BALO-194390 format. One record per residue (C-alpha): residue number from 1; x, y, z. Coordinates in steps of 0.5 Angstrom, whole numbers. Layout:
BEGIN
[rec NUM, [X, Y, Z]]
...
This chain:
BEGIN
[rec 1, [49, 23, -11]]
[rec 2, [44, 28, -10]]
[rec 3, [47, 33, -15]]
[rec 4, [47, 28, -20]]
[rec 5, [40, 26, -19]]
[rec 6, [38, 33, -20]]
[rec 7, [42, 34, -26]]
[rec 8, [38, 28, -29]]
[rec 9, [31, 30, -27]]
[rec 10, [32, 37, -30]]
[rec 11, [34, 34, -37]]
[rec 12, [28, 29, -37]]
[rec 13, [24, 35, -35]]
[rec 14, [27, 40, -41]]
[rec 15, [25, 34, -45]]
[rec 16, [18, 34, -43]]
[rec 17, [18, 29, -38]]
[rec 18, [12, 32, -33]]
[rec 19, [13, 26, -28]]
[rec 20, [20, 28, -27]]
[rec 21, [18, 35, -25]]
[rec 22, [13, 32, -20]]
[rec 23, [19, 28, -17]]
[rec 24, [23, 34, -16]]
[rec 25, [18, 38, -13]]
[rec 26, [17, 32, -8]]
[rec 27, [24, 32, -7]]
[rec 28, [25, 39, -5]]
[rec 29, [17, 41, -3]]
[rec 30, [18, 40, 5]]
[rec 31, [25, 44, 5]]
[rec 32, [22, 50, 1]]
[rec 33, [16, 50, 5]]
[rec 34, [20, 50, 12]]
[rec 35, [24, 55, 10]]
[rec 36, [19, 60, 7]]
[rec 37, [15, 58, 14]]
[rec 38, [20, 60, 18]]
[rec 39, [22, 66, 14]]
[rec 40, [15, 69, 14]]
[rec 41, [11, 66, 20]]
[rec 42, [5, 64, 17]]
[rec 43, [4, 57, 15]]
[rec 44, [-2, 57, 10]]
[rec 45, [1, 63, 6]]
[rec 46, [8, 59, 6]]
[rec 47, [4, 54, 2]]
[rec 48, [2, 59, -3]]
[rec 49, [9, 62, -3]]
[rec 50, [12, 54, -4]]
[rec 51, [7, 53, -10]]
[rec 52, [9, 60, -13]]
[rec 53, [16, 58, -12]]
[rec 54, [16, 51, -16]]
[rec 55, [11, 55, -21]]
[rec 56, [17, 60, -23]]
[rec 57, [22, 54, -23]]
[rec 58, [18, 50, -28]]
[rec 59, [17, 57, -32]]
[rec 60, [25, 59, -32]]
[rec 61, [28, 52, -32]]
[rec 62, [31, 54, -38]]
[rec 63, [35, 60, -36]]
[rec 64, [38, 55, -31]]
[rec 65, [45, 55, -33]]
[rec 66, [48, 50, -29]]
[rec 67, [44, 44, -27]]
[rec 68, [49, 42, -21]]
[rec 69, [47, 49, -18]]
[rec 70, [39, 47, -18]]
[rec 71, [38, 47, -10]]
[rec 72, [41, 54, -9]]
[rec 73, [38, 57, -15]]
[rec 74, [31, 54, -12]]
[rec 75, [32, 57, -5]]
[rec 76, [34, 64, -8]]
[rec 77, [27, 64, -12]]
[rec 78, [24, 62, -5]]
[rec 79, [28, 68, -2]]
[rec 80, [26, 73, -7]]
[rec 81, [18, 71, -6]]
[rec 82, [19, 71, 1]]
[rec 83, [21, 78, 1]]
[rec 84, [16, 80, -4]]
[rec 85, [11, 78, 0]]
[rec 86, [13, 82, 6]]
[rec 87, [13, 88, 2]]
[rec 88, [6, 87, 0]]
[rec 89, [4, 86, 8]]
[rec 90, [6, 94, 9]]
[rec 91, [-1, 98, 9]]
[rec 92, [-3, 100, 2]]
[rec 93, [-6, 106, 1]]
[rec 94, [-13, 106, 0]]
[rec 95, [-19, 111, -2]]
[rec 96, [-20, 115, 5]]
[rec 97, [-28, 114, 4]]
[rec 98, [-27, 106, 4]]
[rec 99, [-22, 106, 9]]
[rec 100, [-23, 106, 17]]
[rec 101, [-20, 111, 22]]
[rec 102, [-16, 105, 25]]
[rec 103, [-13, 104, 18]]
[rec 104, [-11, 111, 17]]
[rec 105, [-8, 111, 23]]
[rec 106, [-3, 105, 21]]
[rec 107, [-1, 109, 15]]
[rec 108, [3, 114, 19]]
[rec 109, [10, 115, 18]]
[rec 110, [13, 112, 24]]
[rec 111, [9, 105, 23]]
[rec 112, [12, 105, 16]]
[rec 113, [19, 106, 18]]
[rec 114, [18, 100, 23]]
[rec 115, [16, 96, 17]]
[rec 116, [20, 98, 12]]
[rec 117, [27, 98, 16]]
[rec 118, [25, 90, 17]]
[rec 119, [24, 89, 10]]
[rec 120, [30, 93, 8]]
[rec 121, [35, 89, 13]]
[rec 122, [32, 83, 11]]
[rec 123, [34, 84, 3]]
[rec 124, [41, 87, 5]]
[rec 125, [42, 80, 9]]
[rec 126, [40, 76, 3]]
[rec 127, [44, 80, -2]]
[rec 128, [50, 79, 2]]
[rec 129, [48, 71, 3]]
[rec 130, [47, 70, -4]]
[rec 131, [53, 73, -6]]
[rec 132, [57, 69, -1]]
[rec 133, [53, 62, -2]]
[rec 134, [54, 63, -10]]
[rec 135, [62, 61, -8]]
[rec 136, [60, 54, -5]]
[rec 137, [59, 47, -8]]
[rec 138, [51, 46, -8]]
[rec 139, [51, 41, -3]]
[rec 140, [54, 46, 2]]
[rec 141, [50, 52, -1]]
[rec 142, [44, 48, 1]]
[rec 143, [45, 47, 8]]
[rec 144, [48, 54, 9]]
[rec 145, [42, 57, 6]]
[rec 146, [37, 53, 10]]
[rec 147, [41, 54, 17]]
[rec 148, [43, 61, 16]]
[rec 149, [37, 64, 12]]
[rec 150, [32, 59, 14]]
[rec 151, [34, 59, 21]]
[rec 152, [33, 51, 21]]
[rec 153, [37, 47, 26]]
[rec 154, [41, 41, 24]]
[rec 155, [36, 36, 25]]
[rec 156, [31, 39, 21]]
[rec 157, [35, 40, 15]]
[rec 158, [37, 33, 16]]
[rec 159, [30, 31, 16]]
[rec 160, [28, 35, 10]]
[rec 161, [34, 33, 6]]
[rec 162, [34, 26, 8]]
[rec 163, [41, 26, 10]]
[rec 164, [44, 25, 17]]
[rec 165, [45, 30, 22]]
[rec 166, [53, 29, 22]]
[rec 167, [53, 30, 15]]
[rec 168, [49, 37, 16]]
[rec 169, [54, 39, 21]]
[rec 170, [60, 36, 17]]
[rec 171, [58, 40, 11]]
[rec 172, [56, 47, 15]]
[rec 173, [63, 46, 18]]
[rec 174, [67, 45, 11]]
[rec 175, [62, 51, 8]]
[rec 176, [64, 56, 14]]
[rec 177, [72, 54, 13]]
[rec 178, [71, 56, 5]]
[rec 179, [67, 63, 7]]
[rec 180, [72, 65, 13]]
[rec 181, [78, 65, 8]]
[rec 182, [74, 71, 4]]
[rec 183, [73, 75, 10]]
[rec 184, [66, 77, 9]]
[rec 185, [63, 71, 13]]
[rec 186, [64, 74, 20]]
[rec 187, [60, 80, 17]]
[rec 188, [54, 75, 14]]
[rec 189, [54, 72, 21]]
[rec 190, [54, 78, 25]]
[rec 191, [48, 81, 21]]
[rec 192, [44, 75, 22]]
[rec 193, [45, 75, 29]]
[rec 194, [43, 82, 30]]
[rec 195, [37, 80, 25]]
[rec 196, [35, 74, 30]]
[rec 197, [36, 78, 36]]
[rec 198, [31, 84, 33]]
[rec 199, [26, 78, 30]]
[rec 200, [26, 74, 37]]
[rec 201, [24, 81, 41]]
[rec 202, [19, 82, 36]]
[rec 203, [16, 75, 35]]
[rec 204, [15, 74, 43]]
[rec 205, [12, 81, 43]]
[rec 206, [7, 79, 38]]
[rec 207, [6, 73, 42]]
[rec 208, [4, 77, 48]]
[rec 209, [10, 74, 51]]
[rec 210, [12, 81, 54]]
[rec 211, [17, 79, 60]]
[rec 212, [20, 74, 55]]
[rec 213, [21, 79, 50]]
[rec 214, [24, 84, 55]]
[rec 215, [29, 79, 58]]
[rec 216, [31, 78, 51]]
[rec 217, [32, 85, 49]]
[rec 218, [37, 86, 55]]
[rec 219, [42, 82, 50]]
[rec 220, [42, 89, 46]]
[rec 221, [45, 92, 52]]
[rec 222, [51, 88, 51]]
[rec 223, [52, 87, 44]]
[rec 224, [59, 90, 41]]
[rec 225, [58, 93, 36]]
[rec 226, [51, 96, 38]]
[rec 227, [45, 92, 35]]
[rec 228, [41, 98, 33]]
[rec 229, [35, 94, 31]]
[rec 230, [35, 90, 37]]
[rec 231, [35, 97, 41]]
[rec 232, [30, 100, 37]]
[rec 233, [25, 94, 38]]
[rec 234, [27, 94, 46]]
[rec 235, [25, 101, 46]]
[rec 236, [18, 100, 43]]
[rec 237, [17, 94, 48]]
[rec 238, [19, 98, 54]]
[rec 239, [14, 104, 52]]
[rec 240, [8, 99, 51]]
[rec 241, [10, 95, 58]]
[rec 242, [11, 101, 63]]
[rec 243, [8, 107, 65]]
[rec 244, [10, 114, 62]]
[rec 245, [15, 116, 67]]
[rec 246, [18, 109, 68]]
[rec 247, [19, 108, 61]]
[rec 248, [22, 115, 60]]
[rec 249, [27, 113, 66]]
[rec 250, [29, 106, 62]]
[rec 251, [29, 109, 55]]
[rec 252, [33, 116, 55]]
[rec 253, [39, 114, 58]]
[rec 254, [40, 108, 53]]
[rec 255, [39, 113, 48]]
[rec 256, [44, 118, 50]]
[rec 257, [49, 112, 51]]
[rec 258, [48, 110, 44]]
[rec 259, [49, 117, 42]]
[rec 260, [55, 119, 46]]
[rec 261, [59, 112, 44]]
[rec 262, [57, 112, 36]]
[rec 263, [59, 116, 30]]
[rec 264, [53, 121, 28]]
[rec 265, [51, 116, 22]]
[rec 266, [44, 117, 19]]
[rec 267, [43, 110, 22]]
[rec 268, [45, 111, 29]]
[rec 269, [41, 118, 29]]
[rec 270, [35, 114, 26]]
[rec 271, [35, 109, 32]]
[rec 272, [36, 115, 37]]
[rec 273, [30, 119, 34]]
[rec 274, [25, 113, 34]]
[rec 275, [27, 111, 41]]
[rec 276, [25, 118, 43]]
[rec 277, [18, 118, 39]]
[rec 278, [16, 111, 42]]
[rec 279, [15, 115, 48]]
[rec 280, [8, 118, 50]]
[rec 281, [9, 125, 48]]
[rec 282, [13, 123, 41]]
[rec 283, [16, 129, 38]]
[rec 284, [16, 133, 44]]
[rec 285, [21, 128, 47]]
[rec 286, [26, 129, 42]]
[rec 287, [32, 134, 44]]
[rec 288, [33, 140, 39]]
[rec 289, [40, 138, 39]]
[rec 290, [38, 131, 36]]
[rec 291, [34, 135, 31]]
[rec 292, [40, 139, 29]]
[rec 293, [44, 133, 28]]
[rec 294, [39, 130, 24]]
[rec 295, [38, 136, 19]]
[rec 296, [46, 135, 18]]
[rec 297, [44, 129, 13]]
[rec 298, [40, 132, 8]]
[rec 299, [36, 128, 3]]
[rec 300, [36, 122, 7]]
[rec 301, [30, 118, 10]]
[rec 302, [31, 120, 17]]
[rec 303, [32, 127, 15]]
[rec 304, [25, 127, 12]]
[rec 305, [22, 124, 18]]
[rec 306, [25, 129, 23]]
[rec 307, [22, 135, 18]]
[rec 308, [15, 131, 20]]
[rec 309, [17, 131, 27]]
[rec 310, [18, 138, 27]]
[rec 311, [11, 139, 24]]
[rec 312, [8, 135, 30]]
[rec 313, [11, 139, 35]]
[rec 314, [10, 146, 32]]
[rec 315, [4, 150, 35]]
[rec 316, [4, 155, 30]]
[rec 317, [1, 154, 23]]
[rec 318, [6, 158, 20]]
[rec 319, [11, 153, 23]]
[rec 320, [8, 147, 20]]
[rec 321, [7, 150, 13]]
[rec 322, [15, 152, 13]]
[rec 323, [17, 145, 15]]
[rec 324, [12, 142, 10]]
[rec 325, [14, 147, 5]]
[rec 326, [21, 144, 6]]
[rec 327, [19, 137, 5]]
[rec 328, [17, 139, -2]]
[rec 329, [22, 144, -4]]
[rec 330, [28, 139, -2]]
[rec 331, [25, 133, -5]]
[rec 332, [22, 130, -12]]
[rec 333, [18, 125, -13]]
[rec 334, [24, 121, -16]]
[rec 335, [29, 122, -10]]
[rec 336, [24, 122, -4]]
[rec 337, [26, 116, 1]]
[rec 338, [19, 115, 2]]
[rec 339, [13, 117, -3]]
[rec 340, [7, 116, 2]]
[rec 341, [11, 122, 7]]
[rec 342, [12, 126, 1]]
[rec 343, [4, 126, -1]]
[rec 344, [2, 127, 6]]
[rec 345, [6, 134, 6]]
[rec 346, [2, 136, 0]]
[rec 347, [-4, 134, 3]]
[rec 348, [-3, 137, 10]]
[rec 349, [-1, 144, 6]]
[rec 350, [-8, 143, 3]]
[rec 351, [-11, 142, 9]]
[rec 352, [-8, 148, 12]]
[rec 353, [-10, 152, 6]]
[rec 354, [-17, 150, 8]]
[rec 355, [-16, 153, 15]]
[rec 356, [-13, 159, 13]]
[rec 357, [-14, 161, 5]]
[rec 358, [-9, 167, 6]]
[rec 359, [-4, 162, 6]]
[rec 360, [-4, 161, -1]]
[rec 361, [-5, 165, -8]]
[rec 362, [-9, 162, -13]]
[rec 363, [-3, 161, -17]]
[rec 364, [1, 157, -12]]
[rec 365, [-6, 153, -10]]
[rec 366, [-6, 151, -17]]
[rec 367, [1, 149, -17]]
[rec 368, [0, 145, -10]]
[rec 369, [-6, 141, -13]]
[rec 370, [-2, 139, -19]]
[rec 371, [4, 137, -15]]
[rec 372, [0, 133, -10]]
[rec 373, [-3, 129, -16]]
[rec 374, [4, 128, -19]]
[rec 375, [6, 125, -12]]
[rec 376, [-1, 121, -11]]
[rec 377, [0, 118, -18]]
[rec 378, [7, 116, -17]]
[rec 379, [5, 113, -10]]
[rec 380, [-1, 109, -14]]
[rec 381, [4, 106, -19]]
[rec 382, [9, 104, -13]]
[rec 383, [4, 101, -9]]
[rec 384, [0, 98, -15]]
[rec 385, [-7, 102, -13]]
[rec 386, [-12, 104, -18]]
[rec 387, [-10, 111, -21]]
[rec 388, [-17, 114, -22]]
[rec 389, [-16, 115, -14]]
[rec 390, [-11, 120, -15]]
[rec 391, [-15, 123, -21]]
[rec 392, [-21, 124, -17]]
[rec 393, [-18, 126, -11]]
[rec 394, [-14, 132, -15]]
[rec 395, [-21, 134, -18]]
[rec 396, [-24, 134, -11]]
[rec 397, [-19, 139, -8]]
[rec 398, [-21, 143, -14]]
[rec 399, [-28, 143, -13]]
[rec 400, [-27, 145, -5]]
[rec 401, [-23, 151, -7]]
[rec 402, [-27, 152, -13]]
[rec 403, [-20, 153, -17]]
[rec 404, [-19, 152, -25]]
[rec 405, [-25, 148, -26]]
[rec 406, [-22, 147, -33]]
[rec 407, [-17, 143, -30]]
[rec 408, [-22, 139, -27]]
[rec 409, [-25, 137, -33]]
[rec 410, [-18, 135, -36]]
[rec 411, [-16, 131, -30]]
[rec 412, [-23, 127, -31]]
[rec 413, [-22, 126, -38]]
[rec 414, [-15, 123, -36]]
[rec 415, [-18, 118, -31]]
[rec 416, [-23, 116, -36]]
[rec 417, [-18, 114, -41]]
[rec 418, [-14, 111, -36]]
[rec 419, [-20, 107, -33]]
[rec 420, [-21, 104, -40]]
[rec 421, [-14, 101, -40]]
[rec 422, [-14, 93, -38]]
[rec 423, [-8, 94, -33]]
[rec 424, [-12, 100, -29]]
[rec 425, [-18, 95, -29]]
[rec 426, [-14, 89, -27]]
[rec 427, [-11, 94, -21]]
[rec 428, [-18, 96, -19]]
[rec 429, [-21, 89, -18]]
[rec 430, [-15, 86, -16]]
[rec 431, [-12, 91, -11]]
[rec 432, [-18, 95, -9]]
[rec 433, [-24, 90, -9]]
[rec 434, [-27, 95, -13]]
[rec 435, [-31, 95, -20]]
[rec 436, [-30, 99, -27]]
[rec 437, [-38, 101, -26]]
[rec 438, [-37, 104, -19]]
[rec 439, [-31, 107, -21]]
[rec 440, [-34, 110, -28]]
[rec 441, [-40, 113, -24]]
[rec 442, [-35, 116, -19]]
[rec 443, [-32, 120, -25]]
[rec 444, [-39, 122, -28]]
[rec 445, [-41, 124, -21]]
[rec 446, [-35, 129, -20]]
[rec 447, [-37, 132, -27]]
[rec 448, [-44, 133, -24]]
[rec 449, [-41, 137, -18]]
[rec 450, [-37, 141, -23]]
[rec 451, [-43, 143, -27]]
[rec 452, [-46, 145, -20]]
[rec 453, [-41, 149, -19]]
[rec 454, [-42, 152, -26]]
[rec 455, [-49, 153, -24]]
[rec 456, [-51, 148, -30]]
[rec 457, [-57, 146, -26]]
[rec 458, [-60, 141, -30]]
[rec 459, [-54, 138, -32]]
[rec 460, [-52, 137, -25]]
[rec 461, [-58, 134, -23]]
[rec 462, [-59, 129, -28]]
[rec 463, [-51, 127, -27]]
[rec 464, [-52, 126, -20]]
[rec 465, [-59, 122, -20]]
[rec 466, [-56, 118, -26]]
[rec 467, [-49, 116, -22]]
[rec 468, [-52, 116, -15]]
[rec 469, [-48, 112, -10]]
[rec 470, [-51, 105, -7]]
[rec 471, [-53, 109, 0]]
[rec 472, [-57, 103, 2]]
[rec 473, [-52, 98, 2]]
[rec 474, [-51, 99, 10]]
[rec 475, [-52, 104, 15]]
[rec 476, [-45, 107, 14]]
[rec 477, [-47, 108, 7]]
[rec 478, [-54, 111, 8]]
[rec 479, [-52, 116, 14]]
[rec 480, [-44, 118, 13]]
[rec 481, [-42, 125, 11]]
[rec 482, [-41, 123, 3]]
[rec 483, [-48, 121, 3]]
[rec 484, [-51, 128, 7]]
[rec 485, [-47, 132, 2]]
[rec 486, [-50, 128, -4]]
[rec 487, [-57, 130, -2]]
[rec 488, [-55, 137, -1]]
[rec 489, [-52, 137, -8]]
[rec 490, [-59, 134, -11]]
[rec 491, [-62, 139, -7]]
[rec 492, [-58, 145, -9]]
[rec 493, [-59, 143, -16]]
[rec 494, [-66, 142, -16]]
[rec 495, [-67, 149, -13]]
[rec 496, [-63, 152, -18]]
[rec 497, [-68, 149, -23]]
[rec 498, [-74, 151, -19]]
[rec 499, [-76, 144, -17]]
[rec 500, [-78, 146, -10]]
[rec 501, [-81, 139, -8]]
[rec 502, [-75, 136, -10]]
[rec 503, [-71, 141, -7]]
[rec 504, [-75, 140, 0]]
[rec 505, [-74, 133, 0]]
[rec 506, [-66, 132, -2]]
[rec 507, [-65, 138, 3]]
[rec 508, [-69, 134, 9]]
[rec 509, [-65, 128, 7]]
[rec 510, [-59, 132, 8]]
[rec 511, [-61, 136, 14]]
[rec 512, [-65, 131, 19]]
[rec 513, [-60, 125, 18]]
[rec 514, [-57, 122, 24]]
[rec 515, [-49, 122, 24]]
[rec 516, [-45, 116, 25]]
[rec 517, [-40, 117, 31]]
[rec 518, [-34, 118, 27]]
[rec 519, [-37, 122, 21]]
[rec 520, [-33, 128, 23]]
[rec 521, [-26, 125, 23]]
[rec 522, [-28, 121, 16]]
[rec 523, [-30, 128, 13]]
[rec 524, [-24, 132, 15]]
[rec 525, [-20, 127, 11]]
[rec 526, [-24, 127, 5]]
[rec 527, [-23, 132, 0]]
[rec 528, [-28, 130, -5]]
[rec 529, [-34, 133, -2]]
[rec 530, [-33, 141, -2]]
[rec 531, [-39, 143, 2]]
[rec 532, [-36, 145, 9]]
[rec 533, [-43, 145, 12]]
[rec 534, [-48, 141, 8]]
[rec 535, [-53, 141, 14]]
[rec 536, [-52, 148, 15]]
[rec 537, [-53, 149, 8]]
[rec 538, [-59, 145, 8]]
[rec 539, [-62, 148, 13]]
[rec 540, [-62, 155, 9]]
[rec 541, [-64, 151, 3]]
[rec 542, [-70, 149, 7]]
[rec 543, [-71, 156, 9]]
[rec 544, [-71, 159, 2]]
[rec 545, [-76, 153, -1]]
[rec 546, [-81, 155, 5]]
[rec 547, [-81, 162, 3]]
[rec 548, [-82, 160, -5]]
[rec 549, [-87, 155, -3]]
[rec 550, [-92, 158, 3]]
[rec 551, [-96, 162, -2]]
[rec 552, [-100, 166, 3]]
[rec 553, [-101, 161, 8]]
[rec 554, [-100, 162, 15]]
[rec 555, [-96, 156, 17]]
[rec 556, [-89, 158, 20]]
[rec 557, [-82, 156, 18]]
[rec 558, [-82, 152, 25]]
[rec 559, [-88, 148, 23]]
[rec 560, [-86, 147, 16]]
[rec 561, [-79, 144, 19]]
[rec 562, [-84, 140, 23]]
[rec 563, [-88, 137, 17]]
[rec 564, [-82, 136, 13]]
[rec 565, [-78, 132, 18]]
[rec 566, [-84, 128, 19]]
[rec 567, [-84, 126, 12]]
[rec 568, [-77, 125, 12]]
[rec 569, [-77, 120, 18]]
[rec 570, [-82, 116, 14]]
[rec 571, [-77, 115, 8]]
[rec 572, [-71, 114, 13]]
[rec 573, [-75, 108, 17]]
[rec 574, [-76, 105, 10]]
[rec 575, [-69, 105, 8]]
[rec 576, [-67, 103, 15]]
[rec 577, [-72, 97, 14]]
[rec 578, [-69, 95, 8]]
[rec 579, [-62, 95, 11]]
[rec 580, [-64, 91, 17]]
[rec 581, [-67, 86, 12]]
[rec 582, [-61, 85, 8]]
[rec 583, [-57, 85, 14]]
[rec 584, [-60, 79, 18]]
[rec 585, [-61, 75, 12]]
[rec 586, [-54, 75, 10]]
[rec 587, [-52, 70, 16]]
[rec 588, [-45, 66, 16]]
[rec 589, [-47, 60, 19]]
[rec 590, [-40, 58, 21]]
[rec 591, [-38, 54, 27]]
[rec 592, [-35, 59, 32]]
[rec 593, [-28, 57, 34]]
[rec 594, [-27, 56, 41]]
[rec 595, [-22, 60, 46]]
[rec 596, [-19, 60, 53]]
[rec 597, [-18, 68, 55]]
[rec 598, [-17, 71, 62]]
[rec 599, [-19, 78, 65]]
[rec 600, [-13, 82, 68]]
[rec 601, [-16, 79, 75]]
[rec 602, [-14, 72, 72]]
[rec 603, [-22, 70, 71]]
[rec 604, [-22, 65, 65]]
[rec 605, [-27, 65, 60]]
[rec 606, [-28, 60, 54]]
[rec 607, [-33, 60, 49]]
[rec 608, [-36, 53, 50]]
[rec 609, [-38, 55, 57]]
[rec 610, [-43, 60, 54]]
[rec 611, [-47, 55, 50]]
[rec 612, [-54, 57, 50]]
[rec 613, [-53, 64, 50]]
[rec 614, [-52, 69, 44]]
[rec 615, [-45, 72, 45]]
[rec 616, [-42, 79, 42]]
[rec 617, [-35, 79, 42]]
[rec 618, [-32, 87, 41]]
[rec 619, [-25, 85, 39]]
[rec 620, [-20, 91, 39]]
[rec 621, [-15, 95, 42]]
[rec 622, [-15, 101, 47]]
[rec 623, [-14, 106, 41]]
[rec 624, [-20, 103, 37]]
[rec 625, [-25, 103, 43]]
[rec 626, [-33, 104, 42]]
[rec 627, [-35, 105, 49]]
[rec 628, [-41, 109, 47]]
[rec 629, [-44, 105, 42]]
[rec 630, [-43, 98, 45]]
[rec 631, [-46, 101, 52]]
[rec 632, [-52, 102, 48]]
[rec 633, [-52, 95, 46]]
[rec 634, [-50, 93, 53]]
[rec 635, [-56, 96, 57]]
[rec 636, [-61, 94, 51]]
[rec 637, [-60, 87, 53]]
[rec 638, [-57, 88, 60]]
[rec 639, [-63, 84, 63]]
[rec 640, [-63, 79, 58]]
[rec 641, [-60, 73, 61]]
[rec 642, [-59, 70, 54]]
[rec 643, [-54, 75, 52]]
[rec 644, [-47, 76, 54]]
[rec 645, [-42, 82, 52]]
[rec 646, [-35, 81, 52]]
[rec 647, [-29, 85, 50]]
[rec 648, [-23, 82, 47]]
[rec 649, [-17, 86, 48]]
[rec 650, [-12, 85, 42]]
[rec 651, [-5, 84, 43]]
[rec 652, [-4, 89, 48]]
[rec 653, [0, 89, 54]]
[rec 654, [-3, 88, 61]]
[rec 655, [-1, 96, 63]]
[rec 656, [-4, 98, 57]]
[rec 657, [-11, 94, 58]]
[rec 658, [-11, 97, 66]]
[rec 659, [-10, 104, 63]]
[rec 660, [-16, 103, 59]]
[rec 661, [-20, 100, 64]]
[rec 662, [-18, 105, 69]]
[rec 663, [-20, 111, 64]]
[rec 664, [-27, 108, 61]]
[rec 665, [-29, 102, 66]]
[rec 666, [-34, 98, 62]]
[rec 667, [-39, 94, 65]]
[rec 668, [-37, 88, 61]]
[rec 669, [-31, 84, 62]]
[rec 670, [-25, 85, 58]]
[rec 671, [-21, 79, 56]]
[rec 672, [-13, 79, 54]]
[rec 673, [-12, 76, 48]]
[rec 674, [-4, 77, 48]]
[rec 675, [-3, 72, 42]]
[rec 676, [-9, 75, 38]]
[rec 677, [-12, 68, 37]]
[rec 678, [-19, 71, 36]]
[rec 679, [-17, 76, 31]]
[rec 680, [-13, 70, 27]]
[rec 681, [-19, 65, 28]]
[rec 682, [-24, 70, 26]]
[rec 683, [-20, 73, 20]]
[rec 684, [-21, 80, 23]]
[rec 685, [-17, 85, 19]]
[rec 686, [-19, 92, 22]]
[rec 687, [-21, 93, 29]]
[rec 688, [-26, 95, 32]]
[rec 689, [-30, 89, 29]]
[rec 690, [-36, 85, 32]]
[rec 691, [-37, 78, 32]]
[rec 692, [-44, 75, 33]]
[rec 693, [-45, 68, 35]]
[rec 694, [-51, 64, 36]]
[rec 695, [-54, 60, 42]]
[rec 696, [-51, 53, 39]]
[rec 697, [-44, 56, 37]]
[rec 698, [-44, 58, 30]]
[rec 699, [-41, 65, 28]]
[rec 700, [-47, 68, 24]]
[rec 701, [-45, 76, 23]]
[rec 702, [-39, 80, 23]]
[rec 703, [-40, 88, 23]]
[rec 704, [-35, 93, 22]]
[rec 705, [-34, 99, 28]]
[rec 706, [-36, 104, 22]]
[rec 707, [-43, 102, 21]]
[rec 708, [-45, 103, 28]]
[rec 709, [-50, 108, 29]]
[rec 710, [-53, 108, 36]]
[rec 711, [-52, 101, 37]]
[rec 712, [-55, 99, 31]]
[rec 713, [-54, 94, 27]]
[rec 714, [-51, 90, 33]]
[rec 715, [-58, 91, 36]]
[rec 716, [-62, 88, 30]]
[rec 717, [-57, 82, 29]]
[rec 718, [-58, 80, 37]]
[rec 719, [-65, 81, 36]]
[rec 720, [-65, 76, 30]]
[rec 721, [-61, 71, 34]]
[rec 722, [-65, 71, 40]]
[rec 723, [-71, 70, 35]]
[rec 724, [-68, 64, 32]]
């Protein structure tokens, strides 16, 4: 008997027989992997989760009270690991100075809701299922787990367990009869059906099978009771597939039908709200009456979302302030449904104060920064992030407003103490891809910035020099807003010490540096750097230096600036060359994965057909385009027959791609990749991403969109590949 075999094996394992454990693993490994694979949709990660499942089995086998229940216990462990894995896939907060604009966009609250609702629905389904299945004999529980939770057909279950299909069907039949007597089984099946329908829509959507997803979504219209999750998936799909007016005509009547035929529960109101928000115009589409209905359900997630929606459609600063204040007043760190939104409310209020200092007194601003820090620390704890990030951001706000710098000192001391803890160091390295030395330097650099505010010039200068960032790491690191601000602070501290030549050099480094395309967006989201206009300040600094050093010469300030810029350009050229050499010598030398993609017109492109040419793949979506920068590269090599530039549109509908082409009219071909094949093959995490393939079909370089300045470093990489 299968059960008896498990009991015997477990007894042997507990007595120290490792071979018995290997037999147990071989017996169940395939079925567990299949279950996990179907659940998370990724074959390779499923292998890792399967290994983790059996590791937990080995570690916790002594806690299994009834060896006869082993199979059900095993699958329950696998289920929980799947849920944990899916939770980790939601975007984790990262320091904004290390995060692309695309990632910041993905952390907005509507994206979070979509991800969180799916995970929570899955968890509820497993909780109900595990409670019910615990009442079954092991053999019946196993097939029910695989069939209803793993969504495996009977043939695959039989193959995995080594039993006939008839035996599987018989066990399912007996199990259903037992559970139907409880009256709860129909609820479980209904929950499972609804989840399956929404999942089917989402899966076909992600695979680029948009028409198929739309066809399946029509089942939501016939569901009774209404399948709210499937309705939501359907509306998001329609909003992407059709032009704005057509989408509204399809979605709005269906939302109104749901509202008219259902009670005003938070679940129904949430479905309707996010349906309107999926349309272009977002919060402007939401009727005021729906906002009023939602606000009758305080302290719920949809209530919180509605407050942010009201902010979005408010035009007056005072209105925005009012709704952010309500978020803070009506929730606390311990009871807010979504911590990231709560933190966002604090951050947005602080940004409003940046625009209008009269909005907050010094005392209220002090409380606001403290509240922001408390929310940020709670968020770091929830997402297992480096706590030092929260501390340094809080210090940055105090520097920005020049308020209570004594508190800034205290916060930095707390950050240093925390950094010395083993857990903090582990989180920093494992979850943030950072290092303790780099974090320590950042804390010390902030302390130097406080000295600068206090006009302790020598201490500020020494601290800044000793803890300089690695600004020669890349073009972005060399020329972004943070680096410009760093040079400006060095110039100011040198000027305070009356070291005029040093001040001249650093002010020049800040003033004459080129600006990356997205510096403005990034700098606005970076509270650490308190100088609002370092370029303007550097220019006035240079003028002060000029008046201190001209000493009777007849040179004009314009001539002084010209000479200073010429000296700067020499330094910049040397820095660029060091960055270029580091970049082009760091090749990947991996075989490029072939693809077969089409344009909207049906023209087919394959990588193999372009052998003998250097290929630049611009992988991204309409929202992550970098037309000016890529156009510079395209024009630079337009007369070189050995260079091909291709756009790869990542997972968007034909309608979205057509809109992009109509608006931007790129001179290079844009290929549709509805299944995201290229993104998967080249392990792309953030778009836009640029892939360079050499003439013999090897993948040599990858480049983030953030690193582009006037087409560099793509031009360097292509030139290097052409010269090979």
